[in-house]
N, C-alpha and C positions, 0 to 999 in steps of 0.2 A: 562503317558501313550502316546506314539505318537500319534500324528495328522492323520486322516486319508487321503489318496492322495484325490484331490479335487474330481475326478469322482466317487471314492467310495462315499465320504460323499454325492455327489448329490444323489447317488443311494439310500443310505439310507433315505435319506430328503423324495426323492420322493415316496419310498414304504412305509413310514409313513404316507404320504400324501393321499395316493391312496384312502382309503376309504372314504374322501372327495369327490371326483370325483364320486365314487361309489353311494354315498348316493345323490347326485345331480341328476345324472341321475334314480336312481332310484325311487326318489319324484314323476318326472314326470309318471313313468310306472307304478308302483305299482298300485295306483286310476285304472287304465286300467285294470290291472288283475283281480283286486275283481269287476270291474263291468262286465267284460266275465264272470267271476265264477256265479255273481247273475243272469245274463240274461240266460246263460246254465242250473244252478239250475230249474230257473222259468218255462223254456221252457220244461224240463224233467219232473217236478211236475204237471204241467199242462196236460200232455200227460197220464200221469197215476191218474190224479183226480177220475175217473170212475172205474178204475181197484184195485187201493192199497187203504187202509186205508186213510183215510184223514189227518190224524196225520203225518202218512210217507211222504204224498205227497204233503202236503201243508208248514206243520211246518217246514222242513228243507228249503225248499226256502224262508219261511219266515225270518227264523233265518240266511240264507245267506245274505237276503238285508241287514239286520241290520247290521251283521258282515261287509261287505263290505261298506257300507255307515261308519262305524266306523272307520275302517282301512284308507279308502279312505282320509277322513277328516284327520286323524292322519296324514298320509304321506304329505298330500298338507297344513298342517299349516307351519308357518312360524315360525322357532324357536325362542326361545328367545337369544336377541343378548348378553346377558349376560353368555350363556351357551357355555362349551366349544364343538367347534363344531365337533373334532375330535372322541371326546367319545361319541358323541351323535351320530356321523354318524357309528361307531364302534358298538354300541348297538342296533342300528336299522338292523343293516347286520345281527348281532345276533340273533335278534327277526326274522326277515325274516325268514331264516333257520329254526327256530323252527315251525313257523307259516306254513311254505311250509310242513314240515311233519304232522304236526296235519291237516290241511286243505285239504292235500292229502289225509290222511287215511279216515277223516271224510266222503269226498265227495264220494270216493271209494268205501267205506263200505255200505254208502246210497243208490247209484246205482246198487249195488249188492243185497241189499235189496227189492228195488223196482223192479230189475229183475225177481223177483220171481212171479210176478203177471203179467205178461204179454205174448205176441207170441212172434213168429219172428219179428214182425214189431216192436215191444217194445224193442226187445232186438237189434236190429240194432241201435234203438234210443240212448238206453244206449252205445253202443260201440263207436257211433259218439260223445256223450257225453264225453266219456271217452279220446278219440284221442283230440278233441279241447282242452280239459282241459289239457292233456299233452302237446301238441306243444304250447299251449297259456303261460302257466306257463314258459315253457322253455324260451320263446322269450321277455317273459315279466319281466323276472329274468335274462337276457342277464349281467346286470352289477352286479350280485350276482350270480357267477356259482355253489357254494356249496349249495346255498339256491333251483335252478333249478334242480341240480342232486338229491338234496333229495327230491325233492317234485316227481320228475318223478319215481325215484325209488320206492316211497312211493305208488304211482298209479300205476305202472307196475307190483311190485310185488305183489300187491295184485289182480288186473284183470288178469293177466295173467296166474297164476296157476287156478283163479275160471273158466277162459273160457275152459282151457285144461281138466280141472274136468268135466265139465257141457256137454262139447260138444254140437252137432255133429262136423262132420270134418271141416263145414263149419267157424263154429264160431271159432274152435282152429286156424284155415289159417288166420282167422280176425285179432285174436289177435296177432299172430305173427307177421303179417304185422304190425301191430300198436305198437309192441316192436321194430320192425327193425326201422320204421319212428322215432320212440322218439329217439333212439340211435344216428342215422343220425343226427337228429335235436341237440342233445348234442354236437354232433361233431362240427357242424356249431357254435353252440353257445362259444364253446370252442375257436374255431379259432376266432369267432369276438370279446371274452372276451382278447384275447391275443393282437388282434390288438388295442383294445380299450388300455390297458395297454402300448404297445408300441407309442401309439398317444398322450397320457398321459404324459410319459418320454419325449416326444420331445417336448410337450408344457411346460413341466416344464423346461426342458432344454433353451428352448428359452426364457421363462421367466425369468430363472435364469441369463440369457447373456444379456437380457433387465435390470434385476436390477444390475446386476454389470457393466452393463454401464452406467447406470444412477447413480451409486455410484462412479465411476471413473469420470465422467461427473463432479458430485459436488465434487468430491476431486480435479480434477483439476482446478474448478472453484474456490474454495476456495484456493489454491496455487497459481493462477493467481492472488488474492486478498489479497496474505498475504507476508509479507516482512520474506525471508528465516532466516537472521540473528537474527530479533528480535522478531518475531514471532507476530508483531502487522499488521494490516491492511496496506497495501501500497498505494501508489499515486493512482493507477488505481480506487482502493477501495473509496478514500476519493472522486475523482471527480465523481463516479458513484453515491455515495450517495448525495452528494451535489445537482448534476443535478435532482436525484428523487426528492428530497425536494424542489427544486425548481419549479418542475413540478407540485406537489401536493401542493403549497403554494396558500395561499388565503389572503384575507385582514388583517386577525389577525394573521398569522404567524409571528414569530420572532424567530429567531437565529443567532449565531455568528459563525465566524469560525476564526481560529487562524494558525499561521505561528511561530513555536518556532524553535531558532537556539543556537547551543549549543556554550558556549565562553571558550578558552583556550581547546578546543579539539586538534586543528592541532599541538601544543606542545608536548602532549601525543604520537600521532603518530609518530612523529619526533624525539622523544627522546626515546621512549621506543620501538617503532616499533606498526605495523598496527594490529599483533595479538592483543596485549593489548587495543588498540583501538576498533577491534570487541569485546574484552570481556566486554569492559566499556558499549558498545551499547546493548550488549545480557544483562546485569544486568539492565539497564534502561529499556529497554524493559519490562522485569518481572516487574520491579516497576511499571512503567505506566499501565502495564495490570491488574494489582493489585488492582487499584482505581476502587472502586466499587459509580458509579454513571450513572442511566438510563439515564441522558442528557447527555451525555459525550460519545463522539469517539476521540481516539487517534489514529494517523497514524504515520507510517515512511516515509515522502516525499523522501528520500532518502540522503546518506551523514550522516552528524551530524544536519539535520534539520526534525523536524517533524510538524505535522498538527494536528489540533482539530476543531470537530464541537461540539458546546453547543447548546443544544436544550431550550435555555433561551436568556433573553434579555442580553444588553451589560453588564450591570453591575453585573450581575448573572455570565455572561460569564467570566467577570475581574477575581472573586473571584474562578472559577473553574482555571483560567489560574495560579492564585496565587499557590494554591495547587499543580499544576504540576511543578512551579519552584522552590517550596520547595521540593519534592521529587527528582530533577534533583540537587540541589545544597547539598544533604546528600554526603557524603563521599563515594567512590565506592574502594572496597578492591577487588584487580586484583591479589592477590596471594604476588607474590614479590614486589609488589608496591600499594600504597593506594595514591589515588588521589582525588581532586575536582575539578568539572568544575560547570561554571554558565551555563545561559540561558537568552535571550533576546527574547520577544513575541509580536508580533503583530498581533491587533486584527480587525476585521471588522463586522459591523451588518447587517444582511438583515432585511429590505430592504433600510435603509439609506445609507449605503455603496455602494449598488450597487444592481441591480436585476436578474444578471447572475452571472455564474462560474467565468468568466474570470474576470469580475470588481471585484469581490468581492475577489477574491486570489491576485489580483494584487494589491489590498488597501490594504489588510493585509500584503503583502510583502514589501510594503512600509512603512507601520507603523512598522515592523520589522527593515526595513534599518534605520529608523530614530531612532528606539529605541538603535539600537546599534551604531549609530552615535553621538547620544546627551544623552540616557538615558542607557547606557550597564547594562544589567543585570535586565531591569525593563519590564513594561507592556505598550505599549502604543496602543490606541485606536485610528482607522483613524476619522478624523474627519474634519469640513470645513477648517482649517488651513492648514492640511496636503494636502486637495484638493487643495487650492490654489499653494502649493508647487509642486504638480504633475503638475498642469498646467504651472506654471515657468517652471518646467525643461522640460516639454512638449516644450514651448515654444523655450527654450535654446537648445534643441536638434534639433529642425527643423531649427533655424538659423544656428546651427555648420554644418548641413550636406549639408546646399545649400550654405556656406559661401566661398568665394574667400579667402584661408587662407594667401595667398601673399600680397593681399591688405588690409585685416582687420585685421591682426595679426600684431605688432610691439613688440619693446621693450624698457622699460626704465632703466636706470643703476642709481645704487645706490652707490655712492664712498665707498670705504675701505680705511681706513685713518691711517697711522703711529701714535699710540697715543702721542709720545714725541714731535716729528717734526709737526704733522698734516700736514704730505705731503701724498699725494696721493697716494694708494699703487696699489689700484686697482679698479675694477668694478663689480657689481653682476648685471646680467641681469634677468629683471624681466619681466614676460609677460603680455602683454596688449592686450585686444580683444576689438575692437570699431564695432561693428554689426550695418548695416544699418537700421533694424527693431529695436533691443533692444537699442542699444547707449551702453554706456561702461559697460562693463561687466567683474567682478571682476576675477582675476587670478585664484582664488581656484575653481570657479561655469565654467569656462574654462576648467581646468584641469578633475575636477571632470566627466563633461558631456563628455568631449574627452574620460573619460576611459569606460563609460558607452556605449557608443557608438561604442565602439572598434576603436576610431579615434585616439588613444595617439600618435600612431608612426607618422601621418601625421603632427600633432600639434608640436611635438617635433622635429621633422626635419625640418618643415618649421622655427621653433624659432631659431634651431640652424644654420641654413642657413643664416639667418640675422646675428647672432652672429659673426658669421666666417667673415662676410664682413664687420661689424664693428670692429670687430679684426684688420682686416687689416688697418686701418686709425687711430688706436690708439698707442701712445708712444710706443717704446719699453719697457719700464722699467714696463707698467703697464699689470696685468693680469685679465683674463676675468674671472668671478665665473658664472656657469650656471647649474641650478637646473633640477635634474633628478627623476622621479617618482618610485613607486613602479612596474607600469605598464612597464616603460621604462627598468628598471633592468630585468624584467622577458621576456622581448621579445628579442631573439637573433637576430632577422632582425633590429630592433633599434638600437642595440650595433652594428651590422656588418657596417650599414649605417654612425654611429657616428666616428667608429674607420678608416673607409675610408675617411671620411672628415678631420680628425685630420691629416692622415697621409698624405693629400694631402697640408697639411700647412706647409711646410717644414720651420723649424726653429722657428715655434710659438707653438709648441706643448706643450711646458713647460709654456707657458702663459696662458693655459687653466686648470680651476680647476672645478671639478664636483661636486656640492653639493649634498649630498643626506641626509635623514634624517633615523633616527632608526627604524622608522615603515616602510619605504620602504625596508628596508634591512630584517626584521623580517620574513615577509610573506613567503620568501623562502630563507633562510639563504646562501645556497650552491648555488644558482643560482645565487644570487646576489653578492656573493664574486667572483664568477667566471667571472662576467661581468666587476668588477670594475677592475679585474686583467688585463683584456684585455685593459681598458682603461689606465690603469698606465703605460702596456707595451708599448703604444704609445707615452709616455711621459706626459700624464695628470696628473695631481693632484687630490686627493680625499679629500673633506672636508666634516666632518659629522657636520650636520646643528641641530639646535635646542638642543644642547649637554644639559643633566640634565633633560630632561621631560619624557626619556624613564625609563623603570624599571631596564633594563641591560646596560647601557650607559657603564659602568667601561668593562662588557664583550665585547660589541661593541670594544671598543678600543683595547682590547685585540686580538681579532680574525679579525680585518680588517686591511687592510696597508692603516692607514689615513695620510695624510700629514699637515691636518688641521682641527681644532677643532672649531665651532662657539657657542660660549656660548650663551643659551638661554635668551631673551629678558627678561623673566621674571626674572631674578636674578639682573638686575640692578637695580630694586629696593632696594633691600638689601644691597647694596654696601655702604649705609650712617649708616647700624647699625654695631656694633662690630662683632655680630654673622655671618650676611653675608659676612663681610670682611674676617672673617678667612674661611669661607665656599669658597670662592673664590680664597684664597691663597692658601688652598689646591687642588684646581682643576687645578691653575696654576702649582704647583710645580708638581701635578702627569703628565700635559702636557709635561713640561720640562723634566721629568724623562723619558719620552716615545720618547723625541725628536719631539714633535709635535707642531707646531705652535697654539696659541689661537687667534680668534676674539671675542670682546666682542660687542653683537648685545643689540639694543634697547637704546643706549645712548640719553637720551633726556632732560637731563639737564647739566649743568656746573660742579654742584657736582658729578655728575656719570662720568665724562668725568674725574675730577682730581682722583677721588677714582680709577677707573680703571687703569690710568697711573700709580699712587701710587702702587697700588696692583701688578703691573709688567708686564702689557698685554701689547703687541705690538702693537697689531690692534685693531681698533675700528670701530662702523658703527652704524649709529642712525640719527634721524629727527633732533638731535641738531646740527649736522654735516651738513647734506644735506639729501634732500628726492628726492626719485627717479625721474629722468628727462632723457629728450632726451640726447642721447649721446653727443651731441656738448656741452649743458650746464653742462654737469656732468664732462666734460674734464678741464673744466673751474675751477672746485673746487681749490681753493685755502685759507687757513687759515695761515697766521704769528702767529707765537707765541705769539708776544706781543700783540694780539687783543683778546686774551682770556678774558673772561668775557662780550664781546659783542656778538651779535648774530652772529652765522657764516652766511657768503653770502647766502649759498644754505639753511637756515632755513625757509625761509618764500616761498618757491617754493611751489605749489601744487603738489602731486603725478601724 
């Protein structure tokens, strides 16, 4: 059956609930009606005590007093909370109609019976009693119009014919006058009840609108705290709940929050498309929502990052987080593809890790960062050791933000040597930072801090400016290798500045080689490839550093225009065993087939030098030959072939 329009539905509901409003108002007025009848009956009976039989003059008033008291108490009683109020209201309104008929007939018959014993004065008393009874009944039964009409008709229908038949003329006129007044009062009562119905309708509509507004407000509040894609609570809900918990916390309160980040999610978006990525997140949202644990709240913070609040100590919170990790690691059926992702999690406990939302979240996020960097796929609690790391990073950030880059940054150079002749072929520029407050800072910490602060461009360009100045002083036959990070490749302005600086070194472009790692390319392969193409277009060469450590190095060789491959230092130790030699021979043959030169890094012993040379690698680099040093010292490198077996001149220098 089709649904009723909203206005019709509201009207039906209002008409169905109208008896409740009638009953509530009658409960206040019906006791007054019975009191009025009792007082009038007592007054009339007292006037006829000496004229009429006592049973007629006193018994009826006494009975009316009892009836009035009983009905008044009945209407004044508070109904049973378990009762159906609508049914109770309808029942009492129907009873009011019946009682109006019975009481009207009974009192009118009694009044007519008394009228037989009195004179003109007593008859006037009876007429007044009837008139008051009619008018009182009508007004007191305003909210039950049918009962009012039944009562008025019962009284006037008996008393008016009696007056007409009894006479005299004056009595007939008074009776007719009472009848007209009664009809007029009924008309007023009818109009009043109509106004009451309209007023109740307006109030019902107002209540309906207010209730609807409240429902809409509650729904909007729910939507404002719900992630549309996964159906989980969102970031706003997470921090609102966290603030509430912190405000209510006492000395014994213990809970933990966590931040979860998906692993291998970006390749799904990149290879399958965002539709499949969204489908995976939707499935994951249903999985996480299905976990039944009163202590746990899971939210989507944004992207592929989720948050959790566990009303438990850190040990129990870690166990809960482990369950979430298991749920995430289950394969996802996306229809046309089945994929798997992992996740890493960072936890922070209240109050050990912090006593406010900002500190707790930052420390959980730092624990996540540490998990992804050092323990990918694991769960890391925030600890005192991580607190020390934060303070160290804060010190690094503060020092770098105030650093004079041109004065504090410098370059060290490590020779790249031809394997057979041991002649200097080129130099790799390595960043150095000597902070006035912190002292010497490792290059990897410099780069990581610069990327966190958004200063990667400034640091890279400052170092490259120094490298270009040093290149001008280097012999023409030497090439200069310079390292680029993922942040550099992703920053168009950095690439613009580098190409402009290369273009300004007329005749020297082909001496410049930019070294990249596979991880720096994989973040955004298309953007990185475009950046490298621009650098190659200016004449610079591209070297793939740390070859062999990534999971798709062969794919990188196939998809990127690479001029040079640098074999990762971890393979140097395997040059002395047969399996390692076969593996390195395969790598060298592959590079030869692709017409790509190779540099073997990490040569630290004479045996490794000989094996790399015998394996056919043309270029080598490592501490056995020379450590990184200032440009002037690096340019002095020279190892004659007849000195093999003796320490290289640069081997004793410190980095």
